[in-house]
N, C-alpha and C positions, 0 to 999 in steps of 0.2 A: 613570448607575450603569454601570461597566464590564461589557462583555460577558464571561461565564466561558466558558472554552474548555478543553476536556479532550483531550489529544494522546495516543494510545497509542503506544508506542515512542518516547517523547519524550527519551530520555537521548543519543541520538547520531544522527548521520546526518540525514536529511530531517526527522525529526521535531525533533530539537534546533534545527535552523535555523528550522523553522516557528515553535517556541516563542519562540526568541529575537526573531525578527522581531515577532511579536504583541504580545510583552511591551513593546518598545520603542513599540508603537503604542497602547499603554494598556490592553490587553486584560489581565484577570485569567487567567493561564495556569497549568493543571496539566498535567503530563506524567506519564506512567506507565511503569513499568520493573517488571520481574519482581523485581529485586533492587536496589532504589535505594540500598541501604546500601553497594554494591559500586562505586557511581558517586561517585568521589572528585573533590574539587575542583568541584563543580556547585552554583552558587548563582543562577543565571540567573532560574529559576522553580522552583516546588515538584514534587518528583517524590514520586508516591505508589505504594506496592507494588500491583501489578496484573498478573494473568496472564490474558490474553483467552481462554485455552483452558480455564480454570477458572471455572465459573458462580458458585461462591460468591465467589471472589476479585473477579470483576467486579462482582457485587452490592455487596460491601463498600466498593470503591473508589468507586463511583458514589454509593452512600448517603453516604458520607463527605463527599463535595464538596457534594452537595444540602443535607446537613445544616448545613454551615458556610455555603455561600454562597445557599442557597435556590433554587439552579437550575443547569442546565448549559445554556447557550445555543448552543454549538457543539460537536460531537463530531467529532473528526478521526480516523478509523481508519487509522492509519499503519503500527502493528505488522505486520511481515512477515517472512518467512524465505525464502531462496533455496534452489533445489534443481536440480541437474543430473545428467544421466546418461542413457543409452539407457534406455528404458522398460522393455525386457526384463530388463536388469540393475539395474533400480533396486527395492529392496525395498518391497513394499507398505507396510511400517509406515512408512517415511520419506515416501512420498506422502501417507499419511493424517496425519501430523504436519505437512506442508505445507498440507493442507486445513484441519486443526485451527487453525492459526494466520490463514493468508491467508484462509480463506472463513468456517469457524464461528466464529472469533474476532471479526470484525466483526459477524456476526450476533449473537453474545452481548452485545456492546456495545450494538448498536442496541436490542435488546429491553429492555435495562437502562434506556436513558435516554429511550425513547418514552413512558411514563406519565407522568414529570415534565413533558416538553415537551408533551404533550397537555394537561395541567392547565394550564400557562402559555401555553397556545393560541399556540406557536410554538417554533421551532427549526430548527437547520441541520446536517445530517449530511454530511460530506465524507468519501468513501471513497477512499484512495489506492490505485490500481490499478497498472496499468502498460501501456505500449505494447505488450510482450509478450503481454498478454493479448487482444490483437486477433488474433493469428495463432498458429498452432502452430509453435513454433520448435524445430529438431532440437536434441535433447539437453537441451531445456530444456521439453520438453513438458508435465510435470507443474506447472511454475510457471506457463506459459502457462494451463493449464487451471483453476488456482485463481483467477487474475485475471480470466479471462474470466468464470469463474462470479460473482465479485462484481459485475463490471459489468452482467450480467444481472440479478441480483437487485436491483440499485438501480434499475433500470429498472422492476421490477415495484413494489417498495416505494414508489416516488415517487407512483404512481398510488393506492396504497393509504392513505397518510397526507395526501395534500394536503388533505382537508377539515378537517384539524386545524391547519392553519396551518403544517405541518413541511414542510421542503425537503430533498430528499437529492439529492446531485450526485457524480459521479465526477471524479477527477483522475488522469490516467494519466501519470507521467513515464516518460521515457526513460532513458539511462544518465546517471547523475550520479555524482560523485567521494564516494562514501561507503564504510563499511566492510562493505557487504552480502556482498561475496566471501569475507570472513574467516570469517563466521558461516554461509556457504552449505553445505548438505549436497552432498557430490560423491560420486555412485557411484564406486567405485575404479576406476583405469584396470588393468584385470586383463591379466595376460601371457595371450597366446593368445586374448583375446577378439576376435571379428570386428568388434567396434566400436572397438578400441583407438585406431588411427590417426586416423580421423575425429574421434572424441570429444576426443582430446588436442589436436587442432587447433582445434576449435570452443571449447574450454575456454580455451585460451590467448587466443583472440580475444575471449572474453567478458569475462575478467579484464583485458584491455587497454582494451576499451571503458569499463568501469568506472574504470579508473585515469585514463583521459583524459576521463572525463565532465565534464559541466557543473558548475555552482556550484549547490549545494542552495538558495542563496538565492532563486534564480529561482523555484523551486516555493514558496517561502515569500510572495513577492510575489504570485504568482498567488493562493494560498490568501487572503490579504488582500483582493485585488480581490474574489474571490467572496463572501467574507463580507459585503462591502459591497454587493452586487448584490441589489436587491429580489426579482428572479426569476431565480436562476443557471440555466444551461442543463444538460443532462442530462449531458454528457460534456465535458471539458477534457483537452487534451494538452499536454504542456510537454516540451520536450527539443530535440534537434539537428533541423534542418530536414529531413533524410533520413529520420530516424525517424518523424517525424509525416507525411511525405508516403508513406512505405510503407504506411501505413493506407488514404490515398486509393487508392493502386495497387491494394490487395487489393479495393476496391469495384469497380473498373472494369476490371480485367484478367480474362481467363479464368483459372480455377482452376490449370490445368497451367502456364500462363505464368508465373503468380505464384511458384508452386512452384519453378519451374526459376530465376526470379530468385533466390529464397532459398537455394537450393542452390548458386548460382554464388557469392552472397555469402560463405557459409561454406566454399566451395571443396570441396563434396561431390560 
């Protein structure tokens, strides 16, 4: 019997790439989108309406799949939003929105699928985080915080649910060629702002990294390997070598040396 997979944010970008690849491999794939009716010419796998920030929407979507398939074997928490700006000039309401989607959204999803997985004595949850979650990046601090928080809560939940046969892991992508930049909240480049020049320079660099990013199919292939592992690791990273290596450097370099390296990278 095919494994049933639910991918949040499955209509585009990394989520769509994962869904396409798993569908080819014989999985029963469901993707979620806040407005699937707006996604035209999409027939690779079934899209269901689901807003990860709305607990009622989450329950309705999860319950519908379980009613139809009897289970959800794999949940992939992929839905996320970007946010950039100097912390001082970023409205708290926008920071809250980022946490609602990137952090509380996955929590809502995990709470919704855990009872069924516990009844079935097994299941796998994969939280798509970010290499940015391993470090505080300038003008991307709120985004780094949301992804770093998800990394840590995964570590805690793994230990809480292991006796039920349920496994949870993180996959942290670097920069990949997706449309995340177009949907990202950008704090405005304010005339007269003390941050205007460095923020503008950093924003241009971030957008270039995404445009020149890797193939989202690489993330999909890693996800497929993880699903087939009997005991997945806690953390996985996928992306350019230097991006993954930056995490190792953070562990071994003195804090101020690492900070200087990041500042030099962003020409700050």
